[in-house]
C-alpha positions as CSV (number, residue, x, y, z in Angstrom):
1,M,-19.3,-44.6,52.4
2,S,-22.2,-42.7,50.5
3,K,-25.4,-41.9,52.1
4,I,-27.2,-44.1,49.7
5,I,-25.1,-47.0,50.6
6,L,-25.5,-46.4,54.2
7,G,-29.2,-45.9,53.8
8,L,-29.3,-49.5,52.3
9,L,-27.2,-51.0,55.0
10,K,-29.4,-49.3,57.8
11,K,-32.3,-51.6,56.4
12,L,-30.4,-54.8,57.5
13,K,-31.7,-54.8,60.8
14,F,-30.4,-58.2,61.2
15,L,-26.8,-57.0,61.3
16,P,-24.8,-57.3,64.6
17,Q,-25.6,-54.5,67.1
18,K,-21.9,-53.3,67.0
19,H,-21.9,-52.8,63.0
20,F,-25.6,-51.6,62.8
21,V,-25.2,-48.6,65.0
22,G,-22.1,-47.5,63.3
23,I,-23.8,-47.5,60.0
24,Y,-26.8,-45.8,61.6
25,Y,-24.9,-43.3,63.4
26,E,-23.0,-42.2,60.2
27,Y,-26.2,-42.1,58.0
28,Y,-27.7,-39.5,60.5
29,T,-24.8,-37.5,61.5
30,R,-22.2,-38.0,58.8
31,K,-19.5,-38.8,61.2
32,K,-17.6,-42.3,61.8
33,L,-18.4,-43.8,65.2
34,S,-15.6,-44.7,67.7
35,L,-16.9,-47.0,70.1
36,D,-13.3,-47.7,71.6
37,D,-12.8,-44.1,72.5
38,P,-16.0,-41.9,72.1
39,K,-16.0,-38.1,73.0
40,E,-19.4,-36.7,71.7
41,L,-22.7,-37.2,73.3
42,N,-24.3,-39.2,70.6
43,E,-21.1,-41.5,70.1
44,K,-21.4,-42.4,74.1
45,I,-24.9,-42.9,73.5
46,Q,-24.3,-45.6,71.1
47,W,-21.9,-47.0,73.2
48,L,-24.5,-47.4,76.0
49,K,-26.7,-49.1,73.3
50,V,-24.1,-51.7,72.8
51,F,-22.5,-52.3,76.4
52,Y,-24.9,-51.1,79.0
53,R,-27.4,-53.5,79.6
54,P,-28.7,-53.6,83.3
55,K,-31.9,-55.6,83.3
56,I,-33.8,-53.1,84.9
57,L,-33.8,-50.8,82.0
58,N,-36.3,-53.1,80.4
59,Q,-38.7,-52.0,83.0
60,L,-37.9,-48.4,83.0
61,V,-38.4,-48.1,79.2
62,D,-42.0,-49.6,79.5
63,K,-44.4,-46.8,79.9
64,Y,-46.6,-48.8,82.4
65,A,-44.0,-51.1,84.0
66,V,-42.0,-47.9,85.2
67,R,-44.9,-46.7,87.2
68,V,-43.8,-49.3,89.9
69,Y,-40.3,-47.6,90.2
70,V,-41.7,-44.0,90.0
71,E,-44.0,-44.7,93.1
72,E,-41.1,-46.4,95.0
73,K,-38.7,-43.5,94.3
74,I,-40.7,-40.6,94.7
75,G,-44.4,-41.4,95.2
76,K,-47.5,-42.2,93.2
77,E,-48.6,-38.7,93.7
78,Y,-46.2,-37.7,90.4
79,L,-48.1,-40.3,88.3
80,N,-50.5,-39.4,85.7
81,E,-53.9,-41.1,86.1
82,C,-53.9,-44.5,84.2
83,Y,-57.2,-45.7,82.9
84,G,-56.0,-49.0,81.8
85,V,-53.3,-51.1,80.3
86,Y,-54.0,-53.8,77.7
87,D,-52.5,-56.7,75.8
88,T,-54.6,-56.6,72.9
89,V,-56.6,-54.1,70.7
90,K,-59.8,-55.6,71.4
91,D,-59.7,-55.2,75.3
92,V,-59.5,-51.4,75.0
93,N,-63.2,-50.5,75.9
94,F,-63.7,-47.0,74.5
95,D,-67.1,-46.7,76.1
96,S,-65.5,-46.8,79.4
97,L,-63.0,-43.9,78.9
98,P,-63.8,-40.2,79.5
99,S,-64.2,-37.8,76.7
100,E,-60.4,-36.9,76.5
101,F,-57.5,-39.3,77.1
102,V,-54.2,-40.4,75.4
103,L,-53.4,-44.1,74.1
104,K,-49.9,-45.1,73.9
105,G,-47.7,-48.0,73.1
106,V,-45.8,-49.3,76.4
107,H,-42.8,-50.4,74.3
108,G,-41.3,-47.4,72.4
109,S,-41.3,-43.7,71.3
110,G,-43.9,-42.3,68.6
111,F,-46.7,-44.8,69.5
112,N,-49.3,-42.1,70.8
113,L,-52.8,-41.0,69.9
114,I,-54.1,-38.0,71.7
115,V,-57.9,-38.0,71.7
116,K,-59.3,-34.7,72.8
117,D,-62.9,-35.2,72.0
118,K,-64.1,-38.9,72.1
119,A,-67.2,-38.2,70.0
120,K,-65.0,-37.4,67.1
121,L,-62.7,-40.2,67.3
122,N,-62.7,-42.6,64.2
123,K,-62.6,-45.8,66.6
124,F,-61.8,-48.0,63.3
125,K,-58.7,-46.1,62.6
126,A,-57.6,-45.8,66.2
127,R,-57.8,-49.7,66.4
128,L,-55.6,-49.9,63.1
129,K,-53.1,-47.7,64.5
130,M,-53.0,-49.7,67.9
131,R,-52.4,-52.8,66.0
132,K,-49.9,-51.4,63.9
133,W,-48.0,-50.5,67.1
134,L,-48.4,-54.0,68.7
135,F,-46.5,-55.7,65.7
136,H,-43.6,-53.3,66.1
137,N,-40.7,-54.5,68.2
138,F,-39.1,-51.0,68.8
139,Y,-35.4,-52.3,69.2
140,Y,-35.8,-53.1,65.4
141,K,-37.8,-50.3,64.5
142,A,-35.5,-47.7,65.8
143,G,-31.6,-47.9,66.1
144,H,-31.3,-50.9,68.1
145,E,-31.9,-49.4,71.7
146,W,-31.0,-52.3,73.9
147,A,-33.4,-51.4,76.4
148,Y,-36.7,-52.0,74.3
149,K,-35.6,-55.5,73.1
150,D,-37.7,-57.6,75.5
151,V,-40.4,-55.2,76.4
152,K,-43.6,-56.7,75.8
153,P,-46.0,-54.7,73.3
154,R,-49.1,-53.3,75.4
155,I,-51.3,-50.6,75.2
156,I,-51.8,-48.1,78.2
157,V,-54.5,-45.3,78.2
158,E,-53.8,-42.1,80.4
159,K,-55.4,-39.0,81.4
160,Y,-54.9,-36.1,78.7
161,L,-52.9,-33.3,80.3
162,R,-53.0,-29.5,79.4
163,E,-51.4,-26.5,80.8
164,I,-54.4,-24.7,81.7
165,D,-52.8,-21.4,82.2
166,L,-50.9,-21.1,78.6
167,G,-53.3,-23.2,76.6
168,L,-50.6,-25.6,75.9
169,L,-48.4,-28.1,77.6
170,H,-44.7,-27.7,78.0
171,D,-42.5,-30.8,78.1
172,Y,-39.6,-30.6,80.3
173,K,-36.7,-32.8,79.7
174,F,-33.8,-33.3,82.4
175,F,-30.6,-34.5,80.9
176,C,-28.9,-36.5,84.0
177,F,-25.6,-37.6,84.2
178,N,-24.7,-40.2,87.0
179,G,-27.7,-38.6,88.8
180,V,-26.9,-34.9,88.2
181,P,-29.3,-32.8,86.2
182,K,-27.0,-30.8,83.8
183,F,-29.3,-29.1,81.3
184,I,-33.1,-29.1,80.4
185,H,-34.6,-29.4,77.1
186,I,-38.0,-27.7,76.7
187,D,-40.4,-28.6,73.7
188,V,-43.0,-25.6,73.1
189,D,-46.2,-25.7,71.5
190,R,-45.2,-29.2,70.0
191,F,-48.4,-29.4,68.2
192,G,-48.3,-25.9,66.7
193,K,-45.5,-23.8,66.1
194,H,-42.9,-26.1,67.8
195,Q,-39.7,-25.0,69.3
196,R,-36.8,-26.6,71.0
197,L,-35.1,-24.6,73.7
198,F,-32.1,-25.6,76.3
199,Y,-31.5,-24.2,79.7
200,D,-29.3,-24.9,82.3
201,T,-30.3,-25.8,85.9
202,E,-30.2,-22.0,87.1
203,W,-32.5,-21.3,84.2
204,N,-30.1,-19.4,81.9
205,K,-31.0,-20.1,78.1
206,L,-28.0,-22.2,76.5
207,P,-26.6,-21.3,73.1
208,Y,-27.1,-24.5,71.4
209,K,-30.2,-26.0,69.7
210,H,-31.5,-28.8,67.3
211,Y,-33.1,-28.6,64.2
212,L,-35.7,-26.6,65.6
213,P,-36.0,-22.9,66.2
214,N,-34.8,-21.6,69.6
215,S,-36.1,-17.7,69.6
216,A,-38.7,-18.3,72.0
217,E,-38.3,-17.7,75.8
218,V,-39.9,-19.8,78.5
219,E,-40.6,-18.4,82.0
220,Q,-38.8,-20.4,84.8
221,P,-41.3,-22.9,86.1
222,S,-42.3,-22.2,89.9
223,S,-41.6,-26.1,90.5
224,L,-38.2,-25.9,89.0
225,N,-36.5,-27.0,92.1
226,L,-38.8,-29.9,92.7
227,M,-38.5,-31.0,89.1
228,L,-34.7,-31.1,89.8
229,E,-35.0,-32.8,92.8
230,I,-37.3,-35.5,91.3
231,S,-34.7,-35.8,88.3
232,E,-31.9,-36.5,90.7
233,K,-34.0,-39.2,92.4
234,L,-35.1,-40.9,89.4
235,S,-31.6,-40.8,87.8
236,E,-29.6,-42.0,90.7
237,G,-27.3,-44.7,89.5
238,F,-27.4,-44.6,85.9
239,P,-24.7,-42.8,83.7
240,L,-27.3,-41.3,81.7
241,V,-31.0,-40.9,81.8
242,R,-33.3,-38.1,80.5
243,V,-36.2,-37.5,83.1
244,D,-39.5,-36.0,81.2
245,L,-41.8,-34.2,83.5
246,Y,-44.7,-32.1,83.0
247,A,-45.8,-29.2,85.2
248,T,-49.7,-28.7,84.9
249,E,-52.4,-27.7,87.1
250,G,-50.1,-27.0,90.1
251,R,-48.7,-30.5,89.9
252,V,-45.6,-32.0,88.5
253,I,-46.3,-35.2,86.6
254,F,-43.9,-38.0,85.5
255,G,-43.5,-38.5,82.0
256,E,-41.0,-41.0,81.0
257,L,-37.4,-42.0,81.4
258,T,-35.3,-42.1,78.1
259,F,-31.8,-43.8,78.0
260,Y,-30.8,-42.9,74.3
261,P,-32.0,-39.2,74.0
262,G,-32.5,-38.6,70.3
263,N,-31.6,-42.2,69.3
264,G,-28.0,-41.0,69.7
265,V,-28.1,-39.2,66.4
266,L,-29.7,-35.8,67.0
267,E,-26.8,-33.4,66.8
268,F,-26.5,-30.1,68.6
269,T,-25.6,-27.0,66.7
270,P,-23.1,-25.3,66.7
271,D,-21.2,-28.7,66.6
272,K,-18.9,-27.9,69.3
273,F,-21.7,-28.6,72.0
274,N,-21.7,-32.1,70.8
275,K,-18.4,-32.6,72.7
276,T,-19.4,-30.1,75.5
277,T,-22.3,-32.3,76.4
278,G,-20.3,-35.4,75.9
279,D,-18.0,-34.3,78.6
280,Y,-20.8,-34.3,81.0
281,L,-21.2,-38.3,80.6
282,S,-18.6,-40.6,82.1
283,L,-19.2,-44.0,80.9
284,P,-18.8,-47.1,83.1
285,K,-15.8,-49.1,82.4
286,L,-15.9,-52.7,81.0
287,K,-13.8,-55.1,83.1
288,K,-11.4,-57.3,81.6
289,G,-13.3,-60.3,79.9
290,Q,-16.5,-58.6,80.3
291,K,-18.9,-58.3,77.2
292,Y,-21.5,-56.2,78.8
293,I,-22.4,-54.2,81.9
294,R,-25.3,-56.0,83.5
295,T,-25.5,-54.0,86.9
296,F,-25.9,-50.4,87.7
């Protein structure tokens, strides 16, 4: 099917999920999706979108509600400071906030506004942006990621983090399969000369990449073992979850849990690594007559 036709079809958000994810996957990867016998990591992520539906996922993708789970599993000392959570934009009181902070929509990806100097913030534009976030259902906005379907749109305000020694903040993303971290994706200088690197858990650089440059080198963080331990605890019981962590000011800070990394369409290059990474993921089995998996 041509990319033009696929592009038109993927605008039909009302299509049944099984059909929609096939169109969405083929549009971005140029590959046919096999839900009956998925092999590559992105294929298996599409399978999870459709068939894996434990109710707890709705809590864990919510950037505010997940804090309860994190506190129970590893302790509140790993949570970033939260200044407030709000149902409406009018409830956000800028006057009560510090000079630096981050605004986020709890209900999806890309709903972020980093404020480094409140005195320079255009509050009118900030409120317009937040209102736009609140009108989006991320399930329909993105690729039918089931976990977001019933998340209530809200605004959370958190402390702004920075890597003091480097002048930038590394974002460490641990890909965990059935509670075992297998590799780490690091975003370097995301708001500058953005690069994306991959390392194994022994801090050996891996030979694959996404669409971004990967020529940089990142020194092994002193807190690597702690971050691996945290990732194991937070991912326990799930077939796949990416645990995002920050190492800043001598602390490890929880970022978020992602159950559909890259929306299941971000391909590795060289192509063979899409199958290599797919081999890490053992999908749960649907029992006879079972439409969805509801437990984990």
